[in-house]
C-alpha positions as CSV (number, residue, x, y, z in Angstrom):
1,X,-0.7,1.6,61.1
2,X,1.0,4.5,62.4
3,X,3.5,3.5,64.9
4,X,4.4,0.8,62.6
5,X,5.2,3.0,59.6
6,X,7.3,5.3,61.9
7,X,9.4,2.6,63.6
8,X,9.9,1.4,59.8
9,X,11.1,5.2,58.9
10,X,13.2,5.2,62.0
11,X,15.1,2.3,60.8
12,X,15.5,2.9,57.3
13,X,17.0,6.4,58.7
14,X,19.8,4.7,60.6
15,X,20.2,2.3,58.5
16,X,21.7,5.0,55.6
17,X,23.0,7.1,58.2
18,X,26.8,6.6,56.7
19,X,25.5,6.7,52.9
20,X,27.5,9.8,52.0
21,X,30.6,8.1,53.7
22,X,30.2,5.2,52.0
23,X,29.8,6.6,48.4
24,X,32.8,8.8,49.1
25,X,35.1,5.7,50.2
26,X,33.8,4.2,46.6
27,X,34.3,6.9,44.5
28,X,38.3,7.6,46.0
29,X,38.8,3.5,45.4
30,X,37.6,4.4,41.7
31,X,38.8,7.6,40.5
32,X,42.6,5.7,39.8
33,X,40.8,3.4,37.7
34,X,41.2,4.0,33.8
35,X,37.7,3.4,33.5
36,X,36.6,6.0,35.5
37,X,34.0,8.6,33.8
38,X,33.7,11.9,35.1
39,X,30.2,12.1,34.2
40,X,29.6,10.5,37.3
41,X,28.7,14.2,39.1
42,X,25.9,14.2,36.8
43,X,24.8,10.9,38.5
44,X,25.7,12.0,42.3
45,X,23.9,15.3,42.1
46,X,20.6,13.5,41.3
47,X,21.3,10.8,43.8
48,X,22.2,13.2,46.8
49,X,19.6,15.8,45.9
50,X,16.9,12.7,46.0
51,X,18.4,11.8,49.4
52,X,18.2,15.1,50.9
53,X,14.4,15.5,50.3
54,X,13.8,12.0,51.6
55,X,15.5,12.5,54.5
56,X,13.6,16.1,55.0
57,X,10.5,14.4,54.7
58,X,11.3,11.5,56.7
59,X,13.1,13.6,59.6
60,X,9.9,15.9,59.4
61,X,7.2,12.9,60.0
62,X,9.4,11.7,63.1
63,X,9.6,14.8,64.6
64,X,5.6,14.8,64.3
65,X,4.8,11.5,65.3
66,X,7.9,9.4,66.2
67,X,10.5,10.3,69.2
68,X,12.2,12.9,68.1
69,X,11.8,16.1,69.6
70,X,10.3,18.8,68.0
71,X,11.8,22.6,69.0
72,X,9.1,25.3,70.4
73,X,7.4,27.3,67.4
74,X,9.0,24.4,64.9
75,X,7.2,23.0,61.9
76,X,8.4,19.6,62.1
77,X,12.4,20.5,61.4
78,X,11.9,23.7,59.5
79,X,12.6,26.8,61.8
80,X,10.3,29.7,60.6
81,X,12.5,32.2,62.2
82,X,16.1,30.9,61.9
83,X,18.7,32.8,63.6
84,X,21.5,32.7,61.0
85,X,23.9,34.3,62.9
86,X,23.3,31.9,65.6
87,X,24.1,28.7,63.2
88,X,27.0,30.5,61.2
89,X,28.8,30.9,65.0
90,X,28.2,27.5,65.9
91,X,28.9,26.0,62.5
92,X,32.4,28.4,63.2
93,X,32.9,26.5,66.7
94,X,32.4,22.7,65.3
95,X,35.2,24.1,62.8
96,X,37.5,25.4,65.0
97,X,37.2,22.5,67.3
98,X,38.2,20.0,64.7
99,X,40.6,22.6,63.4
100,X,42.7,22.7,66.8
101,X,42.2,18.8,67.0
102,X,44.0,18.4,63.8
103,X,46.4,21.1,64.0
104,X,46.9,22.4,67.5
105,X,45.1,25.7,66.6
106,X,42.7,27.6,64.8
107,X,42.5,31.0,63.3
108,X,39.9,33.5,64.5
109,X,36.7,33.5,63.1
110,X,34.9,37.1,62.5
111,X,31.3,37.1,61.9
112,X,29.6,40.3,61.1
113,X,26.1,41.2,59.7
114,X,24.5,43.8,57.1
115,X,21.2,44.7,56.6
116,X,20.2,46.3,53.3
117,X,17.2,48.3,55.3
118,X,20.2,49.8,57.5
119,X,19.0,48.0,60.7
120,X,22.2,47.5,62.9
121,X,20.9,44.4,64.6
122,X,23.0,41.4,64.4
123,X,19.9,39.3,64.0
124,X,18.9,37.9,60.7
125,X,16.4,35.5,60.0
126,X,15.0,33.0,57.5
127,X,12.8,30.3,57.4
128,X,14.9,27.1,56.9
129,X,16.0,24.0,57.9
130,X,18.9,24.6,60.7
131,X,20.9,21.2,60.1
132,X,21.3,22.1,56.2
133,X,22.6,25.9,56.9
134,X,25.3,24.6,59.8
135,X,26.3,21.6,57.1
136,X,26.9,24.4,54.6
137,X,28.5,26.8,57.2
138,X,30.5,24.3,58.6
139,X,31.9,22.9,55.5
140,X,32.9,26.5,54.1
141,X,34.4,27.5,57.3
142,X,36.4,24.5,58.0
143,X,37.9,24.9,54.4
144,X,38.4,28.3,55.2
145,X,40.7,27.7,58.5
146,X,42.8,25.0,56.8
147,X,43.7,27.3,53.6
148,X,44.7,29.7,56.6
149,X,46.6,27.3,58.8
150,X,48.4,26.0,55.9
151,X,49.7,29.4,54.8
152,X,50.4,31.3,57.5
153,X,52.0,34.9,57.1
154,X,55.0,35.6,59.0
155,X,54.0,33.1,61.5
156,X,50.6,34.1,62.2
157,X,47.1,33.4,60.9
158,X,44.7,35.5,58.7
159,X,41.1,35.6,60.3
160,X,38.6,33.9,58.4
161,X,35.8,36.7,58.0
162,X,32.1,35.6,57.5
163,X,29.6,38.1,56.4
164,X,26.0,37.8,56.8
165,X,24.0,40.1,54.1
166,X,20.2,40.2,54.1
167,X,19.2,41.9,50.9
168,X,15.6,42.4,49.6
169,X,15.7,38.9,48.0
170,X,18.2,37.1,49.0
171,X,20.4,36.2,52.3
172,X,24.1,35.8,51.6
173,X,26.7,34.5,53.4
174,X,30.4,35.2,52.3
175,X,33.4,32.9,53.9
176,X,36.7,34.4,53.3
177,X,40.3,33.3,53.7
178,X,43.7,34.6,52.7
179,X,44.7,31.3,52.2
180,X,46.7,31.5,49.2
181,X,43.7,30.8,46.7
182,X,43.3,28.3,43.8
183,X,44.8,28.5,40.5
184,X,41.9,29.4,37.5
185,X,42.8,26.1,35.9
186,X,41.3,23.9,38.9
187,X,38.4,25.8,40.1
188,X,36.0,24.0,37.9
189,X,37.1,21.0,39.9
190,X,36.0,22.1,43.0
191,X,32.8,20.7,42.6
192,X,33.6,17.5,41.4
193,X,33.2,14.3,44.3
194,X,36.3,13.0,43.2
195,X,38.8,15.7,43.6
196,X,40.2,17.4,46.6
197,X,42.7,19.7,47.5
198,X,44.0,17.5,50.6
199,X,45.6,13.9,50.5
200,X,43.4,11.3,50.9
201,X,42.3,10.6,54.7
202,X,42.7,7.5,56.9
203,X,39.5,5.6,56.3
204,X,40.5,3.6,59.9
205,X,40.8,6.6,62.3
206,X,37.9,7.3,64.2
207,X,38.6,11.1,64.2
208,X,36.3,12.8,61.5
209,X,39.2,13.9,59.1
210,X,39.4,17.8,58.0
211,X,39.2,17.2,54.2
212,X,39.7,14.7,51.7
213,X,36.8,12.7,50.8
214,X,35.7,15.2,48.1
215,X,32.0,15.7,48.7
216,X,32.1,19.0,51.2
217,X,32.0,21.2,48.8
218,X,29.1,19.5,46.1
219,X,27.2,18.3,48.8
220,X,27.0,21.7,50.5
221,X,26.2,23.0,47.0
222,X,23.3,20.7,46.7
223,X,21.9,21.5,50.0
224,X,22.0,25.2,48.9
225,X,20.0,24.6,45.9
226,X,17.5,22.2,47.4
227,X,15.5,25.4,48.3
228,X,16.5,27.2,45.4
229,X,20.0,28.9,46.6
230,X,23.4,28.1,45.7
231,X,26.9,28.0,46.8
232,X,29.9,29.5,44.6
233,X,33.5,30.3,44.9
234,X,35.6,33.3,43.7
235,X,39.5,32.5,44.3
236,X,42.5,34.6,43.7
237,X,45.7,32.8,43.4
238,X,48.3,34.1,45.7
239,X,45.5,35.6,47.8
240,X,42.6,33.9,48.7
241,X,38.8,32.6,48.6
242,X,35.6,33.8,49.2
243,X,32.7,31.5,49.1
244,X,29.3,32.5,49.2
245,X,26.1,31.1,50.0
246,X,23.1,32.3,48.6
247,X,19.6,31.4,50.1
248,X,16.0,33.0,49.6
249,X,14.8,35.8,51.7
250,X,11.1,34.4,51.1
251,X,10.0,31.2,51.9
252,X,7.7,31.2,49.2
253,X,10.8,31.8,47.2
254,X,12.1,28.5,48.4
255,X,10.5,25.8,46.3
256,X,12.0,22.4,45.8
257,X,14.1,21.8,43.3
258,X,14.2,17.9,42.6
259,X,16.0,15.9,39.4
260,X,13.7,14.8,37.0
261,X,14.5,11.8,34.6
262,X,13.2,12.2,30.7
263,X,14.8,12.5,27.5
264,X,17.5,15.1,28.5
265,X,18.6,12.9,31.5
266,X,18.5,9.7,30.0
267,X,20.7,10.9,27.1
268,X,23.1,12.1,29.9
269,X,23.6,8.7,30.9
270,X,24.0,7.3,27.4
271,X,26.7,9.8,26.3
272,X,30.2,8.1,25.6
273,X,33.9,9.3,26.3
274,X,34.1,12.8,26.2
275,X,35.7,14.2,22.5
276,X,37.4,17.2,23.0
277,X,36.2,19.9,20.7
278,X,38.6,23.1,21.6
279,X,41.8,23.8,20.8
280,X,43.0,24.1,24.4
281,X,46.3,22.3,25.8
282,X,45.5,19.7,28.6
283,X,41.8,20.4,29.3
284,X,38.3,19.2,27.8
285,X,36.8,22.7,27.4
286,X,38.4,26.1,27.8
287,X,37.7,27.1,31.6
288,X,35.1,29.9,30.5
289,X,32.8,27.9,28.5
């Protein structure tokens, strides 16, 4: 019956609550193994996207039929008029709290909005899932805060600037820092699950790490891509980094993007060790390929 089914979903959701962290620890342990295959990123993108979709279904059911409270005016976990500024501001507060805990201080975060239609209103609304946007905003702002703290200018922290833009088709959220940026050669690795610019975190600590597991950026990009958006980074070495979240402005364009299993995906799993086919020292491919 419905009650039994709902309780089973609650159990499944609770049991798999720490899957991401457990997988991240496994990747950290595996990446120093000589048998490590970087193509695991393809598998993890598909695995985590499926997990996101399943948890959306479960969470929606638990809000509609279970004990989880539904917010007034929401359709399950979907907010038809989500205030982007409020969610980003809340994500910034959470990121600053964590930064303060690890470094004893944090740079200011300045949030501005811009409407293509010329409106001066701070509110930018979109039909979206609040927890997904919070996750993405928290991750990008957290990274920007860390970069700013570790690269002060004359003893002062550059502020992290967030610009929310509502266009005709897209809603874009740009997070900008002056944290010295990242060399071009390393930028392709930023969305790899086994790569992080931070040292490996203490697994036994009860305090959430600021960085180091390597899944923050790639998982955030999957949240964006799940509803037909994206996350892109532009970094200028010696200056700073711009990270942009792209969301669909209209819900009819925000369809689920889910993995398929077919001959193309099957071939991806059957390809052996990649043989270098470009004459570029120290790389399997040129950075522009």
